[in-house]
N, C-alpha and C positions, 0 to 999 in steps of 0.2 A: 718379310713386308712384301704385301702387296700392291698390284696393279688397279689404275684405271684405264677401262678399256674405252677409246672415243671411236665410235662408229661414223665415218664420212662419205658423203657424196661429194664432193669436190666443189660443194655449193658455197659461190662468195659470203654467203651467209653463216658460215661457219665461222669466221673469227671469233662472237662474242662463248661460243661452244668451247673452242679449244681454248680462250684464253681462260675462262674459268673452270677448265678442265689441268689446268698447270697451275691454277694458284689454291685450288682444292687438293691435287697431288702435293704444292709444298705446303701446306698445312697440315696433311694426314697423313705423311709420312711416304705416301702412295710412289710408285714410278708412272709412265704414261705409255700405254700402249696404243696407237694409231692402224686402226683396220680399214681399209678399202676395197669394194670388188667390182672386179673388173669384168663383167660378165658381156664381151664382145659377141659379136654372130660373126663363127666361123666357116670361113669359103671354103669349099672343097674344090680343087683347080679342076678346069672343063677346057677342051680344047679351043673354043671361043674367046674367052673372055679369064679364064681361069687365074693367068700371073697378073693380072690387075687387078682384080679380088681379092688375093695374096698381099700384094704391094699394098691397097687399100686399108687393111687390116692392121697391117705391121704398122702403118704410117700412124692408122689409128691409135694402137696400143703404144706407141712411142708416146703421141701427143696427151696421152694420160697417165701415164709415167711419170715427164716430164711436171706433169701439174701435181701430181700426188710430190713429186720431189720440191717443187716450190712451194707447196703445202708444210710439209717437214720443215722446211729451213724456217717458217714463220713461226714454226712454233717452235725451235727452237730458241728463236729470237726473243718472244716472249720469255722463254724460261732465264734464257741468261740475263734477261732486264728486271728478274724480280729485283724489288730494293734489298741494300744492305746486306745483313748476313742471313735472310730467308733461304731455305733450304729449297735447291735449284734438282726437279729431278730427270730420271736420266726418260729418253723417248728414244722408243724403239717404233717401230713400221713395220705392216704385211700390207702388200696390195699381190691381191689372190684372186684367183678365180673360183667359182663354187657357191654354192645353196646356203644363203644369208641364215638361214637355223639352224641349219649343222654346225656351223663354224660357230655361231655366239654360244650352242652347246656346247662343243669343245671345247672354248676358249673358256668360260664361266664352269666348268668341271675341272679342266686340268692344267688352266694355268695362272692361277692364285691372283684369279679377278675379282675385285672388292666390289666393283658399280661398272655399269655400263651408261656410258651417256650417250646421244643420239639426237638430230637436230629432225625441225617436223620435216623436211626435207622439199623440198625445190624442183631437186633434178636429181638424174645420176639416178643409181638402185636403190635411193631413199626416194625418190621421187612419186612415191604413193601418194594419197591422202594420209593424212595424220593418222587417223582411223583404219588405216587401209591394210596390205599384206604386210608391209615392212614390219608394222610396231607389232602387229600382230605374232608373225614371228619371231622378232625378237623377244618379246615377252613368253611367251609358249615357250622357249629354249633357254631361255636366262634362269640358270639358277641363284643369281645375284640381283640386285634391285636394278632400275633402270630408268634412269634422268632423262623424261623429255622436254627440248627444250625448245620455243618458238624465237625465229628472229630476232625478236624485240625484249626477250630474257636477260636477267641481267642479274651479275653474281649476290649472292645473298649478303644481305645485309648486317651487320655483328647487332645484338639484340632485336633481333625479327624474330616472329614465329615461324614455325613449319606445323601445320595440320593433317592430324593424320586420324584418319577415318576405320574407327572400328567396328565390326560387328560380334565381338568377344572372340573372335577365332585364339585357337592355343595360340599359333605361329603370327597374331599380331604383338603375341609381348616379345618372340625375338625381333619383330620390326621395330618395336618400343627401346629395345637395346639398340639395337643397330642406329637409331635414329638419334638416339642418348647422346653415343660415342661421335657420334658425327657432330652435333650441336654442340659439346664440349671441346672441339677444334674449329670450327665453324663459329663459333659464337649466338648460334641461335637458339630457343626454346621450343621444346613441343606441346603444343596442347591436342590431348586425344581426346576423338569427338565421337558419340553416338547420338544420331539420327533418329527417337522416336517417333511413332507415327501416333498423327492427334487421334484416331481410331481407338483407342487404349493400350494399355500396356498389360502382358499377361506377367503374371508372378514369376512363373520359369523364367522369363526374359530380368526382371527386377533380380532373380537369384543369380542368373550368369552374371549381369553386370556387374553384383556386388563381389563375385567372384574375381572376375579379371581384373576390377579396380586395386583389390586385395593383393592381388599377384604383383602387379604392376607397382606397387608400396613398395612392397617386397625386394622390388631391382634395386632399390634405394639410389636412385637415381633424381636429384634435385630438379633437372631442367624438364620433368615430365611433369605435366597435369592432368585432369581429367574433367569431363561437364558432357553433358548430353545438352542437345538441342532438339524440342520439338518442330514438326514438322513432315508435310508429305514426300517432297522431292527432295528426294537425298542430296544428291549433287548439287540442286540448286541451293540448297541451305548451307551447305560446303562453300557453294562460292560467294554467297551472304557475309556468311560467316567472317569468312579468308578476306576477303572487304576491311570488314568492321574491325578488326586486329591489323591490317595492313601487313596479311602474314607471306611471305617470302616463297612459299613452296606448299603445293598440296602433295598430300605422300595418300596413298590407299594402298593395298594389298587386292591382287587378283582375285580371289576366292570373293572377295566382297561380291556375289553375286547383283542384287541389285541395283548395285553404281556402275558394275561394265555391263549390264544390258544398257544401261541408259548411258552410258559413254560409247560403245561401238554402234549402237541403233538409232541412236538421237542427234551423234553428231554433239553432244555436251563436251567431250573432249578439244575440240575445235573451238570449241565459244570459249572453255576455260585458258588455252594456252593463249588463243590465236586474238582475245578480245582483252583478257584480263593481264597478256604476258607473263602467267606465274607458270612459272617450271612444273609438271608434275612427275614427281616420286612414284614409281611402282611397282610392287613387292611382288613376284610373281607365283606361279604357285609352286614351283618347285623351291621355292628359297626355304631352306630348312631352320628347324629351331635349332637347333644345336652348334651350327654351322660359327665356325670364326671367321669374324667379318675383315677386321685389318689386320 
């Protein structure tokens, strides 16, 4: 049994994220690990104000620890309030100091994590803008998919769609398997899409597309479909198509460079999540083809 790792900055906007995390754990058979970093500024005692500074640091840490404790109690209440015979996941928590990227790397490699969930961040350690250092650090360090949610994001609905953008990379087939497994348990189907340039299609691309589609069919997953879209701006096309399908999530791989360049340099990630309230599921570069997911 694997766990879902929820990264929190103790933001008041976290409620929808941990509620979704508890529900996803219940439906997938996972437990929930909650991680928060407290990177306070350590003060070196001095002759003039050392004792005051040390007390200030201690009080600040105590307040932070109390806030984290209250959050865990709220998450446990959500788990306890699940209806009927629903599985209630175990909740574990860690409050620590350190480098976010290093911790995420350690957790996703050695602690049986199936998914990382995090918010857009309004305060605290994840207070960087959505396309800033914290999200980059998590995506670059993680070996498992990262689900990023805006404060307005909602749990995915049964019988809805998830759009997954592919450039026919080999690891995209592993991502399809992962999404299919998740879809079977959460009740969504996956439309795998490739955006083709209007300037023409090369024979090599047609051959790569056909090989990918054939291999995707060999997965034998009924909740996977494929189509290609014609257009110039890749992420813009994904946004438009997600609106047409009323998709719940947009998913893509970090290695899909044209999309990631537009995301992190043109702020389209902020538009996709903030304006449309759609969660974004990212498969990191370290996500491996043969990895056991759940």
